[in-house]
ROPA-233324 format. One record per residue (C-alpha): residue in three letters; chain; x, y, z. Coordinates in steps of 0.1 Angstrom, whole numbers, padded with zeros to 4 digits. Layout:
# residues N
<ALA A <X Y Z>>
...
# end
This chain:
# residues 338
<LEU A <1352 0602 0948>>
<ALA A <1379 0612 0972>>
<ASN A <1406 0601 0948>>
<LEU A <1390 0620 0919>>
<SER A <1386 0651 0940>>
<SER A <1422 0651 0952>>
<ILE A <1435 0647 0917>>
<ILE A <1416 0674 0898>>
<PHE A <1420 0699 0926>>
<ARG A <1457 0692 0932>>
<ASN A <1470 0724 0915>>
<TYR A <1438 0743 0913>>
<ASP A <1435 0778 0926>>
<SER A <1399 0789 0934>>
<GLY A <1409 0825 0934>>
<VAL A <1419 0826 0898>>
<ARG A <1395 0830 0869>>
<PRO A <1394 0798 0848>>
<TYR A <1410 0798 0813>>
<CYS A <1421 0772 0788>>
<THR A <1443 0789 0762>>
<GLY A <1454 0821 0780>>
<GLU A <1445 0847 0806>>
<GLN A <1427 0868 0780>>
<GLU A <1401 0841 0773>>
<ILE A <1365 0851 0780>>
<VAL A <1344 0830 0804>>
<ASP A <1308 0826 0792>>
<LEU A <1285 0827 0822>>
<SER A <1248 0819 0819>>
<VAL A <1224 0834 0845>>
<ASP A <1189 0821 0847>>
<LEU A <1162 0829 0872>>
<ALA A <1132 0810 0885>>
<VAL A <1106 0828 0906>>
<ARG A <1093 0806 0934>>
<GLN A <1071 0829 0955>>
<LEU A <1062 0866 0959>>
<ILE A <1065 0872 0996>>
<ASP A <1056 0909 0998>>
<LEU A <1055 0942 0978>>
<ASP A <1060 0970 1003>>
<GLU A <1043 0998 0983>>
<PRO A <1050 1027 1007>>
<ASN A <1087 1018 1008>>
<GLN A <1088 1004 0972>>
<ILE A <1106 0972 0981>>
<VAL A <1097 0938 0967>>
<THR A <1106 0905 0984>>
<MET A <1107 0872 0965>>
<ASN A <1119 0836 0969>>
<VAL A <1139 0827 0937>>
<TRP A <1160 0799 0924>>
<MET A <1193 0811 0908>>
<ARG A <1209 0790 0881>>
<LEU A <1245 0798 0871>>
<ALA A <1264 0778 0845>>
<TRP A <1299 0782 0830>>
<ARG A <1329 0760 0820>>
<ASP A <1361 0755 0839>>
<CYS A <1384 0735 0816>>
<GLN A <1410 0731 0844>>
<LEU A <1385 0707 0861>>
<THR A <1380 0679 0836>>
<TRP A <1385 0642 0838>>
<ASP A <1379 0610 0819>>
<PRO A <1350 0591 0834>>
<ASN A <1364 0558 0822>>
<GLU A <1394 0563 0844>>
<PHE A <1372 0569 0875>>
<GLU A <1346 0542 0875>>
<GLY A <1323 0561 0852>>
<ILE A <1319 0591 0875>>
<THR A <1305 0620 0854>>
<VAL A <1293 0644 0881>>
<LEU A <1311 0656 0912>>
<ARG A <1295 0677 0939>>
<VAL A <1320 0699 0957>>
<PRO A <1317 0727 0983>>
<TYR A <1313 0762 0971>>
<SER A <1347 0773 0985>>
<ARG A <1367 0749 0964>>
<LEU A <1358 0764 0930>>
<TRP A <1361 0797 0914>>
<ILE A <1326 0813 0915>>
<PRO A <1317 0844 0895>>
<ASP A <1309 0874 0917>>
<ILE A <1274 0879 0905>>
<ALA A <1257 0909 0921>>
<LEU A <1220 0918 0922>>
<TYR A <1216 0955 0915>>
<GLU A <1192 0977 0935>>
<ARG A <1191 0951 0963>>
<VAL A <1182 0963 0998>>
<SER A <1201 0937 1018>>
<ASP A <1239 0937 1019>>
<GLU A <1242 0900 1012>>
<PHE A <1230 0878 0984>>
<TYR A <1214 0851 1006>>
<GLY A <1221 0815 0996>>
<LEU A <1251 0822 0974>>
<LYS A <1276 0804 0996>>
<ASP A <1254 0778 1013>>
<TYR A <1251 0750 0987>>
<PRO A <1274 0726 0968>>
<VAL A <1284 0730 0932>>
<GLN A <1278 0704 0904>>
<LEU A <1310 0697 0884>>
<HIS A <1308 0677 0852>>
<ALA A <1335 0656 0836>>
<ASP A <1338 0680 0806>>
<GLY A <1345 0709 0829>>
<SER A <1310 0724 0828>>
<VAL A <1299 0738 0861>>
<GLU A <1263 0743 0874>>
<TYR A <1255 0762 0905>>
<ASN A <1218 0762 0915>>
<PHE A <1207 0777 0948>>
<PRO A <1176 0792 0964>>
<SER A <1176 0828 0977>>
<THR A <1154 0854 0991>>
<VAL A <1159 0887 0974>>
<GLN A <1148 0922 0983>>
<VAL A <1151 0948 0956>>
<VAL A <1139 0983 0950>>
<CYS A <1108 0983 0927>>
<ASN A <1094 1017 0915>>
<VAL A <1057 1015 0922>>
<ASP A <1032 1034 0900>>
<VAL A <0998 1035 0917>>
<THR A <0981 1059 0893>>
<ASN A <0954 1032 0884>>
<PHE A <0952 1017 0919>>
<PRO A <0936 0992 0925>>
<PHE A <0937 0982 0888>>
<ASP A <0975 0988 0885>>
<THR A <1003 0966 0872>>
<GLN A <1039 0969 0885>>
<VAL A <1072 0960 0868>>
<CYS A <1100 0949 0891>>
<PRO A <1134 0944 0873>>
<LEU A <1160 0920 0887>>
<GLN A <1193 0930 0872>>
<PHE A <1224 0907 0875>>
<SER A <1260 0915 0866>>
<SER A <1295 0910 0877>>
<TRP A <1308 0934 0903>>
<THR A <1345 0933 0894>>
<TYR A <1349 0915 0860>>
<HIS A <1343 0934 0828>>
<GLY A <1329 0920 0796>>
<LEU A <1364 0910 0782>>
<HIS A <1368 0886 0811>>
<LEU A <1333 0875 0819>>
<ASN A <1305 0874 0793>>
<ILE A <1271 0873 0810>>
<THR A <1241 0859 0790>>
<SER A <1210 0839 0797>>
<ASN A <1200 0805 0782>>
<LYS A <1163 0809 0786>>
<MET A <1161 0848 0783>>
<ALA A <1130 0848 0805>>
<ALA A <1122 0841 0841>>
<ASP A <1109 0806 0849>>
<LEU A <1075 0806 0865>>
<SER A <1067 0769 0862>>
<ASN A <1070 0763 0900>>
<LEU A <1054 0796 0911>>
<LYS A <1031 0796 0941>>
<GLU A <1000 0817 0937>>
<ASN A <0998 0850 0956>>
<VAL A <0965 0862 0972>>
<GLU A <0970 0898 0961>>
<TRP A <0990 0897 0929>>
<ILE A <0990 0879 0896>>
<ILE A <1027 0873 0887>>
<GLY A <1040 0872 0852>>
<GLY A <1074 0873 0835>>
<GLY A <1085 0891 0804>>
<PRO A <1115 0885 0783>>
<ALA A <1149 0890 0798>>
<HIS A <1172 0917 0784>>
<ARG A <1209 0917 0780>>
<ARG A <1226 0951 0780>>
<VAL A <1262 0962 0776>>
<THR A <1272 0994 0795>>
<TYR A <1302 1015 0790>>
<PHE A <1311 1038 0819>>
<GLU A <1328 1071 0815>>
<SER A <1366 1069 0814>>
<ILE A <1364 1031 0813>>
<LEU A <1372 1013 0780>>
<TYR A <1358 0979 0789>>
<PRO A <1322 0968 0785>>
<TYR A <1301 0956 0814>>
<PRO A <1273 0933 0804>>
<ASP A <1243 0925 0825>>
<VAL A <1210 0905 0823>>
<THR A <1177 0919 0836>>
<PHE A <1146 0898 0843>>
<ASN A <1113 0918 0844>>
<ILE A <1087 0905 0868>>
<PHE A <1052 0918 0862>>
<LEU A <1028 0921 0891>>
<GLU A <0991 0927 0883>>
<ARG A <0970 0935 0913>>
<LYS A <0938 0915 0921>>
<PRO A <0913 0943 0927>>
<GLY A <0885 0923 0942>>
<TYR A <0893 0931 0978>>
<TYR A <0896 0969 0972>>
<VAL A <0865 0970 0950>>
<THR A <0844 0952 0977>>
<ASN A <0857 0970 1007>>
<ILE A <0866 1005 0995>>
<LEU A <0852 1014 0960>>
<ILE A <0816 1002 0963>>
<PRO A <0811 1016 0999>>
<SER A <0825 1049 0989>>
<LEU A <0802 1051 0958>>
<LEU A <0772 1044 0980>>
<ILE A <0783 1071 1004>>
<THR A <0786 1095 0975>>
<CYS A <0750 1087 0965>>
<VAL A <0739 1093 1001>>
<ALA A <0755 1127 1000>>
<ILE A <0735 1136 0968>>
<LEU A <0703 1123 0984>>
<GLY A <0708 1147 1013>>
<PHE A <0693 1174 0991>>
<LEU A <0659 1156 0992>>
<LEU A <0657 1156 1030>>
<PRO A <0630 1179 1043>>
<VAL A <0643 1210 1059>>
<ASP A <0624 1204 1091>>
<SER A <0641 1170 1096>>
<GLY A <0671 1187 1111>>
<GLU A <0695 1160 1097>>
<LYS A <0707 1177 1065>>
<ILE A <0739 1192 1080>>
<GLY A <0746 1161 1101>>
<LEU A <0743 1138 1070>>
<GLU A <0767 1158 1049>>
<LEU A <0793 1160 1077>>
<THR A <0790 1122 1083>>
<VAL A <0796 1116 1046>>
<MET A <0827 1138 1047>>
<LEU A <0840 1119 1077>>
<ALA A <0834 1085 1061>>
<ILE A <0852 1095 1029>>
<SER A <0881 1108 1050>>
<VAL A <0884 1074 1066>>
<PHE A <0885 1056 1033>>
<GLN A <0911 1080 1021>>
<LEU A <0933 1072 1051>>
<LEU A <0929 1035 1044>>
<VAL A <0941 1040 1008>>
<ALA A <0969 1063 1018>>
<ASP A <0985 1035 1040>>
<LYS A <0989 1014 1008>>
<LEU A <1004 1041 0986>>
<PRO A <1040 1054 0984>>
<PRO A <1046 1090 0992>>
<SER A <1052 1100 0956>>
<SER A <1049 1134 0939>>
<PHE A <1053 1121 0904>>
<SER A <1017 1109 0899>>
<THR A <0983 1111 0918>>
<PRO A <0962 1080 0919>>
<TRP A <0927 1084 0903>>
<ILE A <0911 1070 0935>>
<VAL A <0926 1099 0955>>
<VAL A <0913 1123 0929>>
<TYR A <0879 1107 0933>>
<PHE A <0880 1110 0971>>
<ASN A <0890 1146 0969>>
<PHE A <0862 1154 0945>>
<THR A <0837 1137 0968>>
<LEU A <0849 1157 0997>>
<PHE A <0846 1189 0976>>
<ILE A <0810 1180 0967>>
<SER A <0801 1172 1003>>
<GLY A <0816 1205 1014>>
<ILE A <0796 1224 0988>>
<ALA A <0765 1205 0998>>
<SER A <0771 1214 1035>>
<PHE A <0775 1251 1025>>
<ILE A <0742 1250 1006>>
<GLN A <0724 1233 1034>>
<VAL A <0735 1260 1058>>
<ILE A <0721 1287 1035>>
<VAL A <0688 1268 1031>>
<LEU A <0684 1263 1068>>
<ASN A <0692 1299 1075>>
<LEU A <0666 1311 1050>>
<HIS A <0641 1286 1063>>
<HIS A <0643 1297 1100>>
<ARG A <0643 1334 1093>>
<ALA A <0612 1354 1103>>
<ASP A <0586 1361 1076>>
<GLN A <0597 1389 1054>>
<GLN A <0586 1403 1021>>
<MET A <0610 1390 0994>>
<PRO A <0625 1418 0973>>
<GLU A <0609 1422 0938>>
<TRP A <0643 1419 0920>>
<VAL A <0648 1385 0937>>
<VAL A <0614 1373 0926>>
<PHE A <0619 1382 0889>>
<ASN A <0656 1376 0886>>
<VAL A <0660 1345 0906>>
<LEU A <0627 1327 0912>>
<GLN A <0614 1331 0877>>
<PRO A <0645 1316 0859>>
<LEU A <0647 1287 0884>>
<ALA A <0610 1280 0880>>
<THR A <0613 1280 0843>>
<ILE A <0644 1257 0843>>
<THR A <0629 1232 0867>>
<PHE A <0593 1233 0853>>
<ILE A <0578 1243 0886>>
<ASP A <0546 1263 0889>>
<VAL A <0551 1287 0919>>
<PRO A <0517 1295 0935>>
<GLY A <0509 1332 0936>>
<PHE A <0539 1340 0913>>
<THR A <0517 1350 0883>>
<ALA A <0494 1371 0905>>
<CYS A <0523 1388 0921>>
<ARG A <0537 1397 0887>>
<CYS A <0503 1411 0876>>
<ILE A <0500 1433 0907>>
<SER A <0535 1446 0902>>
<LYS A <0526 1457 0866>>
<GLN A <0493 1474 0878>>
<VAL A <0512 1494 0904>>
<ARG A <0536 1506 0877>>
<HIS A <0507 1518 0855>>
# end
């Protein structure tokens, strides 16, 4: 192995892009991704953290040998620093460094094909849409491209054209799925050369069970309690206290949900709309209860005739309630007029 390594690397320069026929030759680079584990999706900061396995493959025809001349050796594992390695960058990453890129040896085959597989922990920006929280699905793209080589020097593709999820660990909060990878070629302004990239879309579907059990169902029950407050007897003295307690409980649930949501102005989650509507209903109910209690505790006074005929009569008709003395009062009023 030492003899083979010294021979093939004798005149090799790891800082020069490999070529066989000329410097204008394009190097075909395959970029594949395997998702191992979803560590965290920080929704307020819109950052996703994942453990992934990167798989890079290309051909370096300057590093070839005949296995028959070297005791049948077909694969050679060499340090990262001894080979030319494409400068693959992960767009929208949060950390400055691509962890794991320089920590593992490279597999070199006798025909010059190179395979570089290494694990990494990536942190990238993921635009979170929580309109349907907690029944939402997020799409987090992982976009890979060369930072310095354009498409006429380095052609980036993907062999599988999809993220590998075969070794994925289950997450307690998210169901992880992978869509097809997309290859795109971008032309920048005032630059004639193409810049290809490969994007892997990772789909995250939230498991809503925790939020349904601990937030949605209790808040629905509290809303029902707010409506039942109208049935409490006026003399109980708990009508106002009940409505205020409901408003306080809904506010607590709203704060719990707000801690999970990003401070976005583009969309409003339906669950926030529901909480605001419940607070509005509780506020209206409290206002009505104040009026009812005020009327109940007033001294006995004769109700104006216009209130009797313009308010009580329509309400009694709509609710199918027979008000005692209402008919007699109406007859007396007619006799007085005659």
